[in-house]
C-alpha angles and dihedrals in degrees: 000000000000124000087245091057091047091051092047091048092046092050092051092050093048090050092051092049091048093050090049092050092048091049092050091049091052091051091049092050091049090052091050092049094053131051108276097214106025108164142185118238131184134216126193137178090246095040129116135231086227093056127106094249093238127134089258095041106030130184123242119242091259089071089073089064086078119082092216096055093097139359146194114340096003121139121212113202115205113210117221122273142079116296104201118201102221101214104079099185133126112267096029112132097194135231118005127225117200104166121118137198129189136263092262097035117033125188110252121207110191145152117275116247095332095306117152111254116191120189104199111197104024142282127246132193103184115092113086091013098263112206140192095021124147122197116200132189100347125149113219120189148133108243096207089069094061096086135129094241098052098158097059096032094056101046119109119210089218126083121230138044099287110061124176101190102073110109094219140059123282088229126167128123114293127194108190140140118060101286124140129243104004106173136188112195127181095343126152109223112181147147096017119153094231130029118326099224122016120187108181131209103264100051107123139222119326098026106149147167113205131175097347128150110218115182145150096017124150140037143245130257134213123292109296094024125095135239117280132207127056136215089240125011114182145160129177129202097146097101089235128107117258118206128218108180134173096338128149115221110180141146096016119153098241124004120356095205109020113180095171149134132190093189131030104304108129122235098206135141110024130151112196114184130179098341125154116216128177145129124219102168099149091140091059098038118124118188090213093059114088134205129003124069099103131138104226130002125180117177143042133157093331124065111246119227142182094022113152121194107178093170127359131161115211103182118218125210094255090058096055095086090058095045096048128207120310110236123191 
């Protein structure tokens, strides 16, 4: 074989080896960039914490109270049904979620195949500082509040925001602790005794509410008191931007969007985009109750700062006839 043929053959072999090495390196980098063992888990009303978490052998919702139940990139599929929080006392916030993902691979908790998932009694992401968790498509409510005589049934005899005499959970969806990127997407949060969605001051970067319907949350007080419980109640002292995008906050007992503090909790760094906020609770109005019942409130005892509202619709009473009644 000529030297020319040997050179040509050697060059072809070197090129093949180089292409193979480059391909292997790309695969390795892709593996490093994505979660190595991302899995799908399943939760059902009749599941068990001792189960395997598969479609055929699902967990119960209590499994999510453990931080090691799922990890970065995992998806938890909630099977349809009503998950009833068993302690039906005033002040109870409902089931706890403590799992965490990572900045590049959050844990996603979502409905399975379009099934209706109802969390009856509330959902809380606070204890253990869960982070990088996305909730999708859940319905969060307190079933005792879905009665025909709502006015009388949802009135506390005690003044103030923290009653103890309601025979049902406070409920709602609560983002607390100091975790990053807690997100509620396309959830229906309604008929809770306290606020529908609470996003407290230490939640970190990436915390977001997107595309949620938040309605009929709160309760009344005694004569001379005001209504309590908002669609959204939030404060922010984390130094990170908090996002409120394309949500509907209507028919809540006190404020619909309540960015407020009565003490020294800062209200900084919000971006609110294309939200609708209004209250039209004529059927629950009581002329002897005072205060509350506003669409959007930003302020309090601490000066708000860095709040951006590119587009926000705060519906006034005269516009309700044109908008029509929201039906779910």
